[in-house]
Each structure stands twice: as structure tokens, then as C-alpha cells.
Backbone bond lengths (Angstrom), bond angles and torsions (degrees), N, CA, C in turn:
res aa  C-N    CA-C-N  psi(-1)  N-CA   C-N-CA  omega(-1)  CA-C   N-CA-C  phi
1 M - - - 1.434 - - 1.527 109.62 -
2 K 1.282 117.62 143.81 1.445 121.96 -177.00 1.524 111.31 -76.35
3 H 1.320 116.57 150.81 1.450 122.92 179.43 1.530 110.06 -67.16
4 V 1.324 116.01 137.26 1.461 121.29 179.76 1.520 108.74 -112.14
5 Q 1.316 115.87 121.31 1.454 120.11 174.43 1.516 108.25 -81.39
6 R 1.315 116.23 152.98 1.449 120.35 -179.43 1.528 110.33 -56.82
7 G 1.337 115.73 125.82 1.465 120.80 178.07 1.522 114.53 81.76
8 V 1.337 117.56 -1.73 1.458 121.01 -178.66 1.531 108.72 -119.99
9 V 1.320 115.82 129.02 1.461 120.16 178.18 1.530 108.01 -90.61
10 A 1.325 116.06 123.78 1.463 120.99 -179.35 1.521 110.52 -70.00
11 Q 1.307 115.68 143.02 1.455 120.46 176.03 1.515 109.64 -75.99
12 L 1.317 115.91 140.88 1.456 121.76 175.10 1.520 110.62 -86.17
13 I 1.330 116.01 -31.64 1.467 123.08 176.30 1.526 106.69 -115.75
14 D 1.319 116.58 123.98 1.462 119.87 -179.03 1.533 111.05 -119.43
15 R 1.309 115.04 -179.01 1.465 122.17 -176.90 1.528 111.72 -56.80
16 E 1.328 117.45 -42.89 1.463 120.36 -177.74 1.530 111.58 -66.75
17 C 1.292 117.07 -34.83 1.460 121.05 176.54 1.536 109.94 -63.05
18 V 1.319 116.08 -44.53 1.469 121.05 178.18 1.523 109.98 -64.34
19 R 1.317 116.55 -41.64 1.469 120.79 179.10 1.534 110.44 -60.84
20 R 1.351 117.20 -41.77 1.469 120.62 178.25 1.527 111.07 -62.29
21 L 1.327 116.84 -38.89 1.464 120.20 177.34 1.523 110.67 -63.12
22 L 1.316 116.45 -48.65 1.466 120.99 -174.75 1.518 113.59 -71.61
23 T 1.325 117.79 -25.49 1.464 120.33 -176.96 1.528 113.15 -105.44
24 S 1.304 117.67 4.71 1.465 121.11 -179.95 1.526 110.60 -58.51
25 E 1.318 115.56 144.91 1.464 120.61 177.23 1.524 111.90 -78.52
26 Q 1.320 117.00 -11.85 1.464 121.01 179.51 1.532 109.49 -74.06
27 P 1.327 118.48 127.82 1.468 120.03 -179.25 1.528 112.67 -66.23
28 D 1.326 117.04 -23.97 1.463 121.12 -178.69 1.529 110.71 -116.65
29 A 1.341 116.11 41.59 1.460 121.95 -176.78 1.524 110.77 -55.50
30 T 1.348 114.39 135.78 1.454 121.82 -176.62 1.516 108.34 -133.75
31 L 1.332 116.32 133.34 1.452 121.81 178.19 1.521 108.93 -92.25
32 V 1.327 115.81 122.71 1.459 122.53 -177.83 1.524 107.73 -126.46
33 F 1.332 116.78 141.29 1.458 120.95 177.47 1.518 107.81 -102.01
34 V 1.337 116.51 111.71 1.460 122.25 -174.33 1.529 110.01 -125.91
35 R 1.312 116.06 120.62 1.472 122.31 175.72 1.524 112.95 48.66
36 G 1.311 116.57 45.29 1.456 121.09 176.04 1.508 116.04 85.30
37 D 1.323 117.99 4.04 1.466 121.17 -179.62 1.515 111.04 -127.26
38 C 1.328 115.18 148.10 1.457 118.62 172.40 1.521 107.21 -87.43
39 V 1.317 115.19 132.68 1.455 122.34 -176.57 1.526 107.79 -129.57
40 V 1.321 116.78 136.44 1.455 121.43 176.33 1.523 107.44 -103.69
41 L 1.322 115.43 121.61 1.464 122.33 -177.65 1.521 110.04 -129.75
42 P 1.331 117.00 156.34 1.465 118.98 168.19 1.541 107.36 -66.19
43 A 1.293 117.85 145.71 1.462 121.51 -177.77 1.530 111.66 -54.94
44 A 1.319 117.62 -36.69 1.468 121.13 -178.69 1.526 112.27 -65.95
45 D 1.324 117.89 -20.72 1.464 121.59 -179.63 1.529 113.35 -87.91
46 V 1.321 117.06 -4.00 1.455 120.34 178.72 1.526 107.35 -84.19
47 D 1.334 115.55 106.28 1.462 119.99 -176.88 1.533 111.02 -81.58
48 D 1.311 115.87 174.49 1.462 120.97 -177.20 1.525 112.26 -57.99
49 A 1.312 117.16 -35.57 1.460 120.93 -178.78 1.524 112.41 -66.11
50 H 1.337 117.37 -22.66 1.466 120.71 -176.26 1.532 114.02 -111.68
51 K 1.312 117.98 -1.41 1.478 119.73 -178.96 1.528 112.00 -58.54
52 G 1.320 117.38 -35.06 1.457 120.89 178.47 1.506 114.22 -72.93
53 L 1.324 116.89 -8.47 1.461 121.94 -179.03 1.524 112.59 -104.53
54 V 1.336 116.70 7.18 1.468 120.89 177.50 1.527 108.25 -69.87
55 I 1.311 115.51 125.84 1.459 121.51 -178.93 1.520 110.97 -94.21
56 A 1.325 116.78 -45.02 1.466 120.37 -177.81 1.519 109.79 -164.35
57 R 1.307 114.40 156.90 1.461 121.99 172.31 1.527 107.59 -110.11
58 R 1.324 114.96 141.48 1.465 118.71 -175.21 1.519 112.39 -55.58
59 D 1.327 118.20 -43.82 1.464 118.94 -177.10 1.521 111.94 -61.68
60 E 1.324 118.00 -35.35 1.467 121.33 177.83 1.528 110.95 -68.58
61 V 1.323 115.68 -42.23 1.459 121.00 -178.44 1.527 110.26 -69.84
62 A 1.320 117.13 -47.73 1.464 121.70 -175.66 1.526 111.82 -62.12
63 A 1.316 117.08 -31.43 1.467 120.75 -179.05 1.524 112.26 -64.32
64 K 1.321 117.39 -21.19 1.465 121.36 -176.26 1.521 113.58 -105.73
65 L 1.326 116.94 4.95 1.457 120.45 -176.49 1.523 111.91 -95.38
66 P 1.333 115.95 151.38 1.469 118.96 174.14 1.526 109.83 -70.22
67 D 1.320 116.24 166.38 1.467 120.88 -179.59 1.525 111.95 -63.43
68 R 1.307 116.60 -35.28 1.472 120.91 -176.67 1.523 109.16 -102.66
69 L 1.323 116.23 116.55 1.462 121.17 178.59 1.521 109.91 -91.55
70 T 1.300 115.88 115.71 1.463 121.64 175.87 1.527 108.34 -107.79
71 D 1.321 115.70 168.11 1.461 118.96 175.95 1.523 110.43 -60.12
72 K 1.313 117.75 -35.84 1.476 121.21 178.60 1.524 110.57 -62.83
73 V 1.325 117.26 -44.84 1.471 121.19 178.32 1.529 109.50 -60.93
74 L 1.326 116.91 -45.15 1.466 120.93 179.28 1.524 111.12 -63.74
75 D 1.331 117.26 -40.98 1.463 120.95 178.42 1.527 111.38 -64.58
76 D 1.324 116.80 -42.04 1.472 120.47 178.39 1.520 110.98 -63.15
77 L 1.319 116.57 -42.67 1.460 120.74 178.70 1.532 110.17 -66.19
78 A 1.320 117.17 -41.92 1.468 120.83 177.75 1.525 110.19 -58.98
79 H 1.321 117.22 -40.77 1.460 121.28 179.21 1.532 110.76 -62.52
80 R 1.320 116.81 -44.33 1.476 120.06 178.93 1.522 111.19 -64.66
81 L 1.333 117.17 -43.22 1.460 120.39 179.06 1.528 111.02 -67.81
82 D 1.330 116.59 -34.60 1.457 120.92 176.33 1.537 110.18 -60.58
83 N 1.322 116.57 -40.30 1.470 119.81 177.05 1.514 111.65 -62.65
84 I 1.317 117.06 -37.23 1.476 120.82 177.98 1.527 109.26 -62.87
85 V 1.328 116.66 -45.21 1.468 120.66 179.57 1.521 109.84 -58.59
86 R 1.311 116.67 -45.36 1.470 120.63 -179.25 1.528 111.10 -65.10
87 D 1.328 117.07 -37.02 1.472 120.32 177.30 1.521 111.47 -65.06
88 L 1.337 117.00 -27.65 1.457 120.92 177.83 1.523 111.71 -78.84
89 G 1.327 115.88 -7.24 1.461 119.38 176.07 1.507 115.53 99.06
90 A 1.324 117.38 16.64 1.472 119.79 179.49 1.514 110.68 -69.24
């Protein structure tokens, strides 16, 4: 679990997690939140127990991104994906 500073809520999904999703060698890369960590798996490796923990698929995310990926773009996307994780009850 990430360190929490007083008054600051730590992100569950961060820029590096998003970067791993976008740069994965798997053609069907899928971001899954498992036991407090973001994990990038091939879609075929997401079993029934973890289907409800799927946060995003790379093809869905990449379709909405600008051509130039900056740290700001990655941070904004991480923030949106972090909200999804929290909505799932993480």
C-alpha cells in the first residue's frame, strides 16, 4: 500500500501503472486491481474471480488519448482510473 501523508489521499493508480498498461507487449493488455496493486495482464489471464476488478483495457484507453503522451496526460488518466478503482470499492 502506498504511503499516505496527513490530509492527502494516496492514489491507487499512478502514472507508472498507466504507463505499464500503455506500453505492455500484450496486444490485449488489461489493467486489473488485485490485492491493493495495479496489475497489467493479457485479457485471457483475467479469471472469473478478477473480472469484476478490471479497470480498463488498453485499446479502450488508447482510443481516447492524444497523439503526444505527456506526464500530465498520464497523470490525468491515472486520476480517472483511480476514481474507477475507488468506485469498485478498493
